[in-house]
C-alpha positions in Angstrom: 93.7 107.2 48.7 94.8 103.7 49.5 98.4 104.8 49.4 97.8 107.6 51.9 96.4 105.2 54.5 98.9 102.5 53.9 100.4 101.6 57.3 98.2 104.2 59.0 95.7 103.7 61.8 92.4 101.9 60.9 89.0 102.1 62.4 89.6 98.8 64.4 92.8 99.8 65.9 91.7 103.5 66.7 88.0 103.9 67.3 87.6 100.2 68.2 90.4 100.3 70.7 89.0 103.6 72.3 85.6 102.0 72.8 86.9 98.7 74.1 89.4 100.5 76.4 86.7 102.8 77.7 84.3 100.0 78.5 86.9 97.9 80.4 88.2 100.8 82.3 84.7 101.7 83.4 84.4 98.2 84.7 87.5 98.5 86.7 86.6 101.9 87.9 83.2 100.3 89.2 85.3 97.9 91.0 87.4 100.5 92.6 84.2 102.3 93.7 83.1 99.2 95.4 86.6 98.8 97.0 86.5 102.3 98.3 83.0 101.9 99.8 84.1 98.6 101.3 87.2 100.2 102.9 85.3 103.1 104.6 82.7 100.6 105.8 85.1 98.1 107.1 87.8 100.4 108.7 86.0 103.5 109.9 88.6 104.0 112.7 91.6 103.8 110.4 94.2 106.3 110.3 93.4 109.6 108.4 96.5 109.2 106.3 95.0 106.0 104.8 91.6 107.5 104.3 93.0 110.5 102.5 95.1 108.1 100.4 92.0 106.1 99.4 90.0 109.3 98.6 92.9 110.7 96.6 93.2 107.6 94.5 89.5 107.5 93.9 89.3 111.2 92.9 92.2 110.8 90.5 90.7 107.8 88.9 87.3 109.6 88.6 89.1 112.4 86.8 91.0 109.8 84.7 87.7 108.1 83.7 86.2 111.4 82.8 89.1 112.1 80.5 88.7 108.7 78.9 84.9 109.5 78.4 85.8 112.7 76.7 88.2 110.8 74.4 85.6 108.3 73.4 83.1 111.1 72.8 85.4 113.2 70.8 86.5 110.3 68.4 83.5 108.2 68.3 80.5 110.7 68.5 81.7 114.2 67.7 84.0 113.1 64.7 81.9 110.2 63.6 82.9 109.3 60.0 85.9 111.7 60.2 88.7 109.3 59.9 91.1 112.1 59.1 90.9 113.3 62.7 93.5 110.6 63.5 96.0 112.4 61.1 95.7 115.5 63.3 97.1 116.4 66.7 95.3 114.3 69.3 92.6 115.7 71.5 94.1 117.2 74.7 92.5 114.6 77.1 94.3 111.8 75.3 97.7 113.2 76.4 96.4 114.5 79.8 95.1 111.0 80.8 98.7 109.8 80.5 99.9 112.1 83.1 97.0 111.3 85.5 97.5 107.6 85.1 101.2 108.0 85.8 100.5 110.0 89.0 98.3 107.1 90.3 101.0 104.6 89.5 103.6 106.7 91.2 101.6 107.1 94.4 100.8 103.4 94.6 104.4 102.5 94.0 105.6 104.8 96.7 103.0 103.3 99.1 104.2 99.8 98.3 107.8 101.1 98.7 106.9 102.1 102.3 105.7 98.6 102.8 109.1 97.4 101.8 110.7 99.9 104.3 108.6 98.5 107.2 109.0 94.9 106.4 112.8 95.4 105.8 113.0 97.2 109.2 114.1 100.4 107.7 116.3 99.4 104.7 116.9 102.8 103.1 118.8 101.5 100.2 116.2 99.2 98.8 113.3 101.6 99.7 115.0 104.6 98.2 115.7 102.7 95.0 112.0 101.9 94.7 110.8 105.5 95.2 113.6 106.7 93.0 112.5 104.6 90.1 108.8 105.5 90.7 109.6 109.3 90.6 111.9 108.8 87.5 109.0 107.1 85.8 106.7 110.0 86.6 109.2 112.5 85.3 109.5 110.7 82.0 105.7 110.5 81.8 105.6 114.4 82.2 108.2 114.8 79.3 106.2 112.2 77.2 102.9 114.0 77.8 104.4 117.3 76.8 105.7 115.9 73.5 102.6 114.0 72.8 100.5 117.2 72.7 102.2 118.3 69.4 102.2 115.1 67.5 99.6 113.2 65.4 98.4 109.8 66.4 100.4 108.1 63.8 103.6 109.9 64.8 103.9 108.3 68.3 107.0 106.5 67.1 108.9 109.8 67.2 108.8 109.7 71.1 109.1 105.9 71.3 112.3 106.0 73.2 111.0 108.1 76.2 107.6 106.3 76.2 109.4 102.9 76.3 111.7 104.1 79.0 108.7 105.2 81.2 107.0 101.9 80.6 110.1 99.9 81.2 110.8 101.7 84.5 107.2 100.7 85.5 107.7 97.0 84.8 111.2 97.0 86.7 109.8 98.8 89.7 106.8 96.5 90.0 109.0 93.3 89.8 111.6 94.8 92.1 109.0 95.8 94.7 107.4 92.4 94.7 110.8 90.7 94.9 111.9 92.8 97.8 108.7 92.2 99.7 109.0 88.5 99.2 112.6 88.4 100.4 112.1 90.5 103.5 108.8 88.6 104.5 110.8 85.4 104.0 113.4 86.6 106.5 110.7 87.2 109.1 109.8 83.6 109.5 109.4 82.6 113.2 109.2 78.9 113.1 105.6 79.0 114.4 103.2 77.3 112.0 100.5 80.0 112.2 103.0 82.8 112.0 104.7 81.2 109.0 101.2 80.6 107.3 100.6 84.3 107.6 104.0 85.1 106.1 103.2 82.8 103.2 99.8 84.5 102.6 101.6 88.0 102.6 104.2 86.7 100.2 101.7 85.2 97.8 99.6 88.3 97.8 102.6 90.5 97.2 103.8 88.4 94.3 100.3 88.2 92.7 99.7 92.0 93.1 103.1 92.8 91.5 102.8 90.2 88.8 99.4 91.6 87.7 100.6 95.1 87.2 104.0 94.0 85.7 102.3 91.8 83.1 99.9 94.5 82.1 102.7 97.2 82.0 104.8 94.8 79.8 101.7 94.3 77.5 101.5 98.1 77.2 105.2 98.3 76.3 105.1 95.5 73.9 102.1 96.8 72.0 103.6 100.4 72.0 106.8 99.2 70.4 105.2 96.8 67.9 102.2 99.0 66.9 103.3 102.7 67.6 101.1 103.9 64.7 97.7 103.0 66.3 96.3 103.5 69.8 95.9 99.9 71.0 98.5 100.5 73.6 96.6 103.6 74.7 93.4 101.6 75.3 95.6 99.2 77.5 97.1 102.1 79.3 93.4 103.2 80.2 93.1 100.1 82.2 96.6 100.0 83.8 96.1 102.9 86.3 92.8 101.1 87.5 94.7 98.1 88.2 97.2 100.2 90.4 94.4 101.8 92.3 92.5 98.6 92.9 95.6 96.8 94.0 96.4 99.6 96.6 92.9 99.9 98.1 92.5 96.1 97.8 95.6 95.6 100.0 94.1 97.8 102.6 90.8 95.9 102.4 92.3 92.5 102.7 94.2 93.2 106.0 91.7 91.2 108.0 91.5 88.3 105.4 95.3 87.9 105.3 95.7 88.1 109.0 92.6 85.8 109.6 91.5 88.0 112.5 91.2 91.6 113.4 89.0 94.5 114.5 89.0 98.2 113.6 90.7 99.0 116.9 93.7 96.9 116.4 97.1 97.9 115.5 96.6 96.7 112.0 94.8 99.9 111.3 97.8 102.0 112.1 99.8 103.2 109.1 102.9 101.0 108.6 105.3 103.8 108.2 104.1 105.4 111.6 104.2 102.2 113.7 106.5 102.5 116.7 109.3 99.9 117.2 108.0 98.5 120.5 105.9 95.6 121.5 102.5 96.0 123.0 102.4 94.7 126.6 99.9 92.0 127.5 96.8 93.1 129.3 96.8 92.7 133.1 93.8 90.4 133.0 95.5 87.8 131.1 97.2 86.4 134.2 93.8 85.8 135.7 92.6 83.6 132.9 92.2 79.9 133.4 94.7 77.5 131.8 92.0 76.5 129.3 91.4 80.1 128.3 95.1 80.8 128.0 95.5 77.8 125.8 92.7 79.1 123.6 94.1 82.5 123.5 97.4 81.2 122.3 95.9 79.1 119.6 93.8 81.9 118.1 96.5 84.6 118.3 99.7 83.2 117.1 99.8 85.9 114.5 100.6 88.4 117.3 103.9 86.5 118.0 105.1 88.1 114.7 107.7 90.9 115.2 105.9 94.2 115.6 107.0 95.4 112.1 105.1 92.4 110.6 101.8 93.8 111.6 99.8 96.4 109.8 99.5 96.5 106.1 
């Protein structure tokens, strides 16, 4: 019996990984629920495209969390004490959650790609490359999911190549997106102190967001290649999609904080990919303000001196 399980999965790296992954993913799903509630409370006048996006991400993550719960129930409760279940084809939700998680990641990557399109003032080459890599990763995830349905847990190394390709594409896409945003934002510096401060905030936020998902994607990739015969990498993958969803909704929620000002009726609530390429004329009553009021207005609204394409997301 010892020889049969030599090098095979153990309770710690199978059942233990499922329980820990389920617990941490539940925590991040709770954070997402708070983010979604905050978004609808803070931006009730936001464009419907954003509202649909937020709801779609929440719905997909709710489905993903239900799949994870079923996985935990199947292996921890329904098959309690039956260690041989890990030498059989995996429960269907174990493979299905991979597809849902990849779909969430693809949606978020495309949304961030549209941010690059806006800040680059319509650079189709860079934006197209980001979207193409995101779709390519989703395509490889579909193939991986299809093949994983027919393999045992300890046979994951048989599809290591395509799994590694999907994870590698995810890491490269995240890094490239963050680097592109940083580059194009840097090109938008105006020389004004408050405007450049806003640009620096956007750069830091973009880099931090991309770094978090990239590091976690890399962790999944490394654990998958070093330990393909257990499901520790799957437990990490449970959490990855929650990070993507939280980063997207969090970006929407931090618009006021990053800009340091704002109301629900400002142009900041207009989807970045629908914003027109024209400046907003000054209100007629501005000319009637006293010199003191005009100086105060300039002091508190230097962020409006940014190019029109720098506003919004």
